[in-house]
N, C-alpha and C positions, 0 to 999 in steps of 0.2 A: 054398484059397489055397496058393501054392507054399511050400516050406520056407523058413523065415527064414534070411537070409544075415547072419551076424555079421561086422561090419566092424572092430570094435575094442572098446576098454574105456574107460569114462569115467574121466578123470583128476581133474577138479575144476572149479570155477567158472572162467569166462573173464573178460575185461576188463569186461564189462557185466552188469547184474543178470540178464538172461534169456539168458545165453550160457554154454556149458560146453565143456570141452576133451576131446578123445578121442585116445588113442594107438592107432595102427593101422599094420600093415605094408603095407596097401593093395596086396596082391599082385595083385589082379584089376583094379586101377585104378578102383574104384567111387567113390572119394572126390573127386569133381570139385566145383569151385565151383558152387553152385546145386543140388547134388544133395540129395535128401531122405532122412533117416534117422529112426529112432524108438527109443524106450526105453519101458520099463514103469514106472508109478508107481502106488502105492496111494492112493486117495482115499476120502472118505466114501461114495462111490457104488460102490466096488469098484476093481479094477485098471483102469487106463486106458492106452491106447497113445498116447503123446505124440509128435507129429511135430516135427522140426526141419529146418532148412536149413543146409547147409555154407556158410560164408562165407569161411573162410581155411584154408590148409594150409601147413605148414612142415616141412621135414625136420629131425629131431632126432638122427639118427645118421648121421654122414658118414664117408667114408673120410678118413684123414689126407692132408694136402696132398702128401706125398711119393709117395703112391700115384698121384697125378694128374699127376705130372711129365712122363711120356712119353705123348704122344697116340697113339702106335702100339701101346701095350700096355694092354689093358683093366685097370682098377684091381682088378677081381675076381680076375684071374689072379695079380697080385702078392700080394693078400691070401691067396689059397689056397696059394701057394708058401711063404709064411712062417708059415702056420698061424694067421692073424689070426682071433680068435674071433668078431668081429662081421661077418665077410664074407658070411654067408648071408642076412641079413635087413636091409632098410632099414626105418626107423621114421619115422612122420610124426605130427606134432601137428596135429589138425584142430579148428577152431573151429566150433561149431554154435549157431545162434540158435534159441531155442524158439518154435515157432508155437502149440503146444497140442494138445489132443485135439479131434476134430471132434464137435460136438453136432448130430445130425440134426434135433432139434426147433428149434434156433436157426438151423440152416443156417450155422454159423459155428464158428471155432476158439475154444476156451476155454483160456486159459493156466492151468495148475494151480499156477503159481508154486512149483513144486518141481523142482529139478534132479536128475539122476541122482546117486546116491552114487558115490564113488570106487570103482572096481572093477566097477560095473554094466556089463552088456553093452549094446552099441549095435548096431542092425541096419539094414541097407539096406531102405528102404521098398519093398514089392512094387508092381509096376505096377498090379495090380488095386486095391490100396488107394488109390493116388494118383489113379487114374481116377475113383474114387468121391468123393474129398473135395476135390480141387483145383478142379474145374469145377462150376459150379452147374447145368449142363444136360448131357444126354447127346446124342450125335450123332443127327441126324435128328429130334430132338424139336421140337415147335413152340416157336419162340423160341430156337433154338440156332444157333450159328455156329461151325463147326469150322474153325479157322484154322491148325492145325499140331499139333506134338507136342512133348513135353518134350525140351529139347535134350540133357539128360544121359542119355537113354535111346535105345534103338533106334527106328528109324522107326516111327511110329504105335503104339508100345507104350503110351504114355500120351497120349491125345488131349487137346489143349487146346481146350475148347469154351466159348465165351462166352455170356453171357445177353444176348440181343438186346434184351429189354425194358429192361435197365439202360443200355446205352450209347446207345440211341436216345432215351432220355428224359433221362438225366443227362449226355449229351454225351461225345464221344470226341476224343482227340488222337492224331495219328500224327506223331512227332517223329524226325527222322533227318538225318544228314549226306548230302551228295550221293552218289548211287550206292549207298546202303545197302539199297535195295529198298522204300522207303516207298510209292511208287505201285503197285508189285506187290502189296504187302500190302493196300493200299486196294482193289485190284481183287479180291483174295481175299474181303475183307469184303463188298464189294458182291455178289459171286457168292452168298455165303451168304444175304444178305438177300433175294435174288431166287429162291432155291430154293423148291420147292413147299411146304415146311413153314413158310415165312415169308411169301412173296408181298409183299415189301416195297414201300413207297411212297417212292422215293428220287429226289433231284435232285442232280446233280453240277455245280458251277461249275468248268469246265475251262479254265484260262488257257493251256494248252499244246497242246490238241487231242490228248491221248494216251489218252482213255478210249473212243474210238469202237469199239475192238475188242470191247467188251462186247456189241455187237449179235449176236455169235456165240452168245449164250446161247439165243436162240430156236431154234437148230438142234441143240442138244446135248441128248441124252436125260436127262442129270442134272437138267435143269430142267423136264422134262415130267411132268405128272401128270394123266391124263385129258384134259380140255379145257384145262387150264392151260398156257399158254406165256407166259413173261415177255416184255413188250414193252419195247424200247429205242428211245427217241425222241431223235434227235440233231438239235439246232438249230444250224445254221451261224451264224457271226457276224452275217451280214446278216439272219438270221431272228429274232435276239434283239431284241425290241421293247419299248420303254417308252412308255406314253402320256404326253403332256405333262402332263395334268391330275393324274397320279399323282406328279409331282415336287413336293416341298415347297419352301417358300421357302429353306430351308437347302440343299436339293439344287441349286437354281438358283444360289445364291451360290457353291457349291462348283464348279459347272461353268462359272461366269463369274468367274474369278479376276481380281485387280487392279482391282476396282471402287473408284472413289473414293467419298467420303462422300455426295455428291449423287446419284451413280448408285445407291448402296445405298438411299437414301431413295426414289428414283423406283421402283425395282424393288419395294421393300416395299409401297409404296402401290398400285402397279399390280396386284401379286399379290393384295393384300387386296380390291381392287375386283372382280377376276374371280371370286374365291372367294365374295364376297357375291352376285354375280349368279347363280352356280351355285346357292347356297342359296335365292335368291329365285325361280329358274327363269325369269328374264326375259332379254330380249336374245338375242344369238347364242350365249351360253354356256348351252346347254340339255342336257337328258338327264344332268345331273350332271357335265358335262364342260366344260372350256374348252380353247381351241386356242392355238397359238403366235400366230396372227393376233389373237385376242382380247387377249392380253397386249400385243402390239405396239400395237394400237389404243389401249389404256388408257395406255400410256407416251406416245404422241403427244398424247392428250388432256391429260395432266398437263402436258406441255411447253407446250401452247397456253394452258392455264389460267394457268400461271406468267407466260407472255408477256403475257396480258391484264391481269395484276396488276402488270406493270411489271418483272418479273424475267426475265432471259434464261437459260433452262436448255437452250438449243438444243444447245450442245456436249456437255453431259452426256447429253441424250436421244440425240443422234446416236451418241455413243460406246457407250451401252448397247444401242441397236438394232444397231449393227455387231457387238457381241459376241454378241448373241442369234442373229443370222443366221449368224454364223460357226460357232457351236456347234450350232445345231439345224436351220437351213434345209434343208441337204442331208444331214443325218445319216441313216445307214442304221439307226440304233438308237433314235432318239427320233422319235415320230410322233404326229400328232393323233388318229388313230383306232385303229391297230393296237397291240396290246400282248400280253404273256404272260398268257393266260387261265389262272387258277389251276386250274380243273377240267381243262384240257388238260395242264397241267404235272404235276399231282399226282394219281395214281391208284394204288390197290393193284395190285401185279403189274406196275408200270411204272417203269422207270429213265429219267429225263430227263437229257440231257447238254447243258448250255449251253456251247458252244465260244466262248470269249472272246478267243482268241489274236490277233485282228486289230484289237483295240480299244485306244484310249488308256487309260492307267491310271486316270485320273479317271472315264472313262466306265464302266469295269468296276466301280469302287467304287460309283458312283451306281446302276448297274443292280442290283447285289447288295443295296444298302441298300434300294432300292425294293421288291425282291422279298421280302426278309425282313420288311419292315414290313407288306406286304400279307398275307403268309401268316400272320403272327402275329395280325394283326387278324382275319383270316377264321376262324382256329381259335378265338379268343376269342369272337367273335360267334356262331359255330356252337355252341360248348359252352354259351353263355348263352342260346341260343334266340332270338337277335336276327335271324337270317336263316333263310329257309325253303328247302327243297329246290327246286332249279331256279335259285336265285340264284347268281351267280358267287362270292360270298363264302361259299357253303355248302360247307365242306370237312369232312365228318363222320368223318374218320379221321386218325390221327397221321401226320406226315411227317418225313422225315430228309433234311437238306441237308448235303452234303459239300463243303467249300471247300478246293480246292488252293491252295497258296501263301498260307496264311492270314495270314502276316505282312504281306502286301500289303493285306489288308482290315482288319487291326487291328494296326498297327505300334506298337512300344513308344514311339516318339516321332513327333510330327507330327500334324496335324489332318486326319483322314480321315473322310469322311462315313459310311462303313460301320461305323466302330468303335462308335458309340453304339448303333445298333440291334442290332448283334451282341451287345453286352454285355446289352442288354435281353432278347434272345431266350435267351441263356445263363442269365440269372437267373430269367426268368418262363416260358420255353418248356416246362419240365417239367409245369407245371400244365395246359397246354393242348395237349400232344402235338406240340411242335415241337422236334425234336432236331437237333443240329449236330455234324458231324465236322470237325475242323481238321487240315490237313496242312501241315507246314512243315519246311524244311531248315535254318532259322535261328531256333531258339527264342529266341535272344538278342535278335532283332529283333521278336519277337511280344509283344504286350501281356501282361504277366504276370497281370493280373486276368482276362483272357480265358482264358489257359492254366489258371489255377488253378480255374476253374469247371467244367472237364471232369473227370468222375469216373472215366473209364476212359482209360488211357494205353498206347499202343504206343510204346516208345522203342527205337530202333535205334542203330546205331553213330554215336557223336558224339565227335569228337576235339577240337574247338574248346573251350578252357577257359571262354570266356564263355558259350557255349551250354550246357556242362555245368553251370555255376553257375546259369543260368536255370532249367534243368530241376530241379535240386536244390531251388531256392527255391520253385518253384511246384507241384511234384508231391509231396504229402505221403505218398502211399501206397507209395512206393518206398524201400526201405532203402538206406543208404549203401553197403552191400556190393554191391548190384546196380548202383547207379550207377557204382561203381568198375569194373564190367565193361564199360561202354559203349565205351571205346576199343578193346577187344579183340574185340568182336563182329564176326562175318563177315557178308557180304551175306546177307540173308534171316533172320538171327537177331535176335530181338526180346525185350526185357523187356516183359511185359504185367502191368499192375497196376491195381487199382481195383475198383469195385463189380461188374464183370462176372464176376469170378472170386473164389474164396474166399481166395486168397493170391497174391502176386506170383510169377511163374514166368519162366524163360528158355525161349523157344519157338523152334522151327525152323518157319518158314512153309511151309505145304503148297504144292504145285504149283498153278498156275492151271489152270482148266478152259477158259478162253478165252485167246486170244493176248494177251500183254502188249504194250501200245502205247507204252510209255515208254522203250524201249531207246535207248541212245546211238548216234549215227551212227558207223560205222566208216570213218574218213577214208581210211586206206590202201587199203581195199577199193574205196571209191568212186573214188579217183584211178586205181587200176589198171584198174577197169572202164571208166572214161572213155577211157583211152588204148587199151585193147584193142578197144573198139567203134568208135573214130573215127580210124583211121590217116589217112584222106584229109583229115580236118579238121586234123590236125597238119601235113600237107604244105601245105595252104592257108594255115595260120597262118604257116608258115616263109616262104612266098612274100610274104605281106602284110608281114611283118617286114622282109624284104629290100628290098621296094619303099620302105618307110617310111624305112629307113636311107639309101637312094639319094636320096630326096627331101630329107632333111635335109642331105646333102652338097651337093646342087645349090643349096639355099637359102642355104647358108653360103659358097658359092663355092669349095668344096674340090675 
């Protein structure tokens, strides 16, 4: 290990029970917010190296105000000219929160509940030490995800390596303001999952069509190992199919808004009848399926039955049928036969991208609700031995589903069909190997119960006070000092906290191996390019505009 670098001297306790103060000249600029330091303490088990994190710093020796009066003359020169005794050294008071000493048997930090004595030396934590104790995994290990390096250190001096098993089972959130780099960080995380030492089974719900560049993984050597090549399967919006019989009654109600009470009753009764026919295996609803026509026929039968009994339900029947045909008859996403086969969507070594950007919001939510419901049921039945190999619901491996714009699928307010099943997956998915990653630029609009069930958090630059308060309330693993840093983070800088690391850190995201597909459009470049490439079009436009003006003059008699 390199020689210890002493940064200062312990002054005494801080404002909180597990905090102490350090006086330091900080001549080398080591004492940054989020930096790690250590001190020695004697315990029953011998001397321990106790790690702490810098949370605040304040200057305690300042030049007199008169030295600062002239912006053209450095205050140090004035101090030297008059023989000012304190001119040589600045002093800072630094607050350090105690993390503890790392116990390799527990794989966790143990707080000795002993602060350094006044006058004890405090040292900068060496990069080698931090590399050993901050991350649960080492780079390239099975189950590791290298996402960047400790922000307070030189590039790659202290790698930040996540435990894949933790965040794919206890769920992940990526929270950031617009333009902070959340989609870029999500791409880095997916790249790590698809590396040869992980061979992940991943599905991405992509409402903006910005993850298709991940298909470059198949041609990059970093992802190759013998015969292994990650497969990226991209489903365009018209290829995303949901079979009608996989829609629940609640799904149908959600996709058919503004139903009257009588329409609700007719739909409920008709759905119940086709379900009974499926279970009985008779009529046209065969092979465990029913079709849109089956449902329509039952609705018409119900209307005729009411008519025979002397009640006229014709207007309600006609209104319900009109809504059904409008929603499903020519829909590219809801079909009687085709649907998203689970065995085709989820395979180890495969990343499936569902592009949802050309769909209505309600359709997106219903599709994701149906998919989550099916995959959770498949994993439950597979683990319990209820399905056999070869059946569609046989999924014998864990899966990870990443949802972009998660506040769209689980909003804080409003009745959205995907919210309920998402909460169920977050609460029960760990037992059955269904992990979820949530990405949102508006945590204030994301259901707080949903956010709080994620045990690993990537939090990037957030300026909005409401969003900051939402994160503080839902994320227990992040200290107040790190949350205070959120507005000051630059693009690509991220606070990572939770079960995938031994302690929260501020990380600089590593570079993507594949091209980032979520960059903003450069309006000025596009305008200039258009003008430069189409001068003749501009002349034609001018001619048309001139003719239009003449025509207006003629019509008005000018």
